[in-house]
C-alpha positions as CSV (number, residue, x, y, z in Angstrom):
1,M,145.1,150.2,95.3
2,S,143.5,151.6,92.2
3,E,140.8,150.0,90.1
4,S,142.1,148.2,87.0
5,P,141.2,149.9,83.7
6,N,140.7,146.5,82.1
7,Y,137.5,145.8,84.0
8,P,134.8,148.4,83.3
9,Q,132.6,149.2,86.2
10,S,128.8,149.1,85.6
11,S,126.3,151.1,87.6
12,A,123.7,148.4,87.0
13,S,123.1,145.7,89.6
14,T,125.2,142.6,89.0
15,G,123.1,140.4,91.3
16,P,121.0,137.5,90.2
17,A,117.9,138.2,88.2
18,P,114.7,138.1,90.3
19,A,112.8,134.8,90.4
20,P,109.8,134.7,88.1
21,P,106.5,135.0,90.0
22,R,105.1,131.7,91.0
23,P,101.6,131.1,89.6
24,G,98.8,129.7,91.7
25,T,98.8,126.5,89.6
26,V,102.4,125.7,90.8
27,E,101.4,126.5,94.4
28,G,98.4,124.2,94.0
29,A,100.5,121.4,92.5
30,F,103.0,121.9,95.4
31,W,100.3,121.5,98.0
32,A,98.8,118.5,96.2
33,F,102.2,116.9,96.2
34,I,102.5,117.6,99.9
35,V,99.1,116.1,100.7
36,A,99.8,112.9,98.7
37,P,102.7,111.6,100.8
38,V,101.2,112.8,104.1
39,V,98.0,110.8,103.4
40,G,100.2,107.8,102.4
41,L,102.2,108.1,105.7
42,I,99.0,108.3,107.7
43,G,97.7,105.2,106.0
44,S,101.0,103.3,106.5
45,L,100.9,104.2,110.2
46,L,97.3,102.9,110.5
47,I,98.7,99.4,109.6
48,F,99.9,99.2,113.2
49,G,96.2,99.2,114.3
50,N,95.6,96.2,112.0
51,R,98.6,94.2,113.3
52,D,96.5,91.6,115.1
53,K,94.2,91.1,112.1
54,I,97.2,90.6,109.8
55,A,98.7,88.1,112.3
56,T,95.4,86.2,112.5
57,T,95.1,86.1,108.7
58,M,98.7,84.7,108.5
59,R,98.0,82.1,111.2
60,D,94.9,80.9,109.4
61,S,96.7,80.8,106.1
62,N,99.6,78.9,107.7
63,R,97.2,76.3,109.1
64,Q,95.3,75.9,105.8
65,R,98.5,75.2,104.0
66,G,99.7,72.8,106.6
67,G,102.6,75.1,107.4
68,N,104.9,74.5,110.3
69,L,105.4,78.1,111.4
70,T,105.0,78.8,115.1
71,D,103.0,81.7,116.4
72,A,106.2,83.4,117.5
73,Q,107.6,83.1,113.9
74,I,104.4,84.5,112.5
75,D,104.4,87.4,115.0
76,Q,108.0,88.1,114.1
77,T,107.2,88.1,110.4
78,V,104.3,90.4,110.8
79,N,106.4,92.9,112.9
80,V,109.3,92.9,110.4
81,T,106.9,93.3,107.5
82,I,105.0,96.2,109.1
83,I,108.2,98.0,110.2
84,T,109.7,97.5,106.7
85,A,106.6,98.9,105.0
86,V,106.6,102.0,107.3
87,V,110.3,102.6,106.7
88,I,109.9,102.4,103.0
89,A,106.8,104.7,103.2
90,V,108.8,107.3,105.2
91,I,111.7,107.2,102.7
92,I,109.3,107.6,99.7
93,A,107.4,110.4,101.5
94,G,110.7,112.2,102.1
95,L,111.7,112.0,98.5
96,Y,108.2,113.1,97.4
97,L,108.5,116.1,99.7
98,L,112.0,116.9,98.4
99,F,110.8,116.8,94.8
100,A,107.7,118.9,95.7
101,F,110.0,121.7,97.0
102,K,112.2,121.4,93.9
103,L,109.0,121.7,91.8
104,R,108.0,124.8,93.7
105,A,111.5,126.3,93.0
106,G,110.9,125.9,89.2
107,R,112.9,122.7,88.5
108,N,111.3,121.0,85.5
109,W,113.1,117.7,86.3
110,A,111.2,117.5,89.6
111,R,107.9,118.0,87.8
112,I,108.9,115.0,85.6
113,V,110.0,112.8,88.5
114,L,106.7,113.6,90.4
115,T,104.7,112.7,87.3
116,V,106.5,109.4,87.0
117,L,105.9,108.7,90.8
118,A,102.2,109.6,90.5
119,A,101.9,107.3,87.5
120,L,103.5,104.5,89.4
121,Q,101.3,105.2,92.4
122,L,98.2,105.2,90.2
123,L,99.2,101.9,88.6
124,S,99.8,100.3,92.0
125,V,96.3,101.3,93.1
126,L,94.7,100.1,89.9
127,I,96.6,96.7,90.0
128,G,96.5,96.0,93.7
129,Q,94.2,96.4,96.6
130,S,94.2,99.8,98.2
131,T,92.5,101.7,101.0
132,I,90.6,104.9,100.9
133,G,93.8,106.6,102.0
134,G,95.6,105.1,99.0
135,Y,92.9,106.4,96.7
136,L,93.0,109.9,98.3
137,A,96.8,110.0,97.9
138,V,96.6,109.1,94.3
139,L,93.9,111.7,93.7
140,A,96.1,114.4,95.3
141,A,99.1,113.3,93.2
142,V,97.1,113.3,89.9
143,V,95.7,116.8,90.8
144,G,99.3,117.9,91.4
145,V,100.4,116.5,88.0
146,V,97.5,118.2,86.2
147,L,98.2,121.6,87.9
148,S,101.9,121.3,87.2
149,F,101.3,121.0,83.4
150,T,98.9,123.9,82.9
151,G,99.8,126.9,80.8
152,P,100.8,129.2,83.7
153,S,102.9,126.4,85.2
154,N,104.6,125.7,81.8
155,A,105.5,129.4,81.5
156,Y,106.8,129.5,85.1
157,F,109.1,126.5,84.5
158,A,110.4,128.0,81.2
159,A,111.1,131.4,82.9
160,A,112.8,129.7,85.8
161,K,115.0,127.8,83.3
162,V,116.0,131.0,81.5
163,Q,116.8,132.7,84.8
164,R,119.3,130.0,85.7
């Protein structure tokens, strides 16, 4: 077969344009957004160590309120609550990690989603009671947000958008 004259051949490479160089601020934001859910997961797994304390607190509260829950029902409630909390923490951490990798790839929408998640995380720490792990996770997320909106990061996201 011969080449069609209707389609001119180019000697230039027709492959995709090279990715823009990733600045250190995006790398720093990526790692901060990795640290935040990892610290959160470790904190949620430490709840298992406090299971007896939680059950005792619930028993005392049940007695003070004149409740009619049995010890078996309280133990079951504590187990279900802890397992549910850990499952939710794992799902949130997985999403956090997915968005962090998308941020690293230059997706601006991931930067926005991570900013919203960090704001919600900060709000939950300010409103509710938290642990040192919760404070460290929020600190890492805030550092990630700040780094992802610096000048070099903004230029990287703009270049990545043009490349696509």
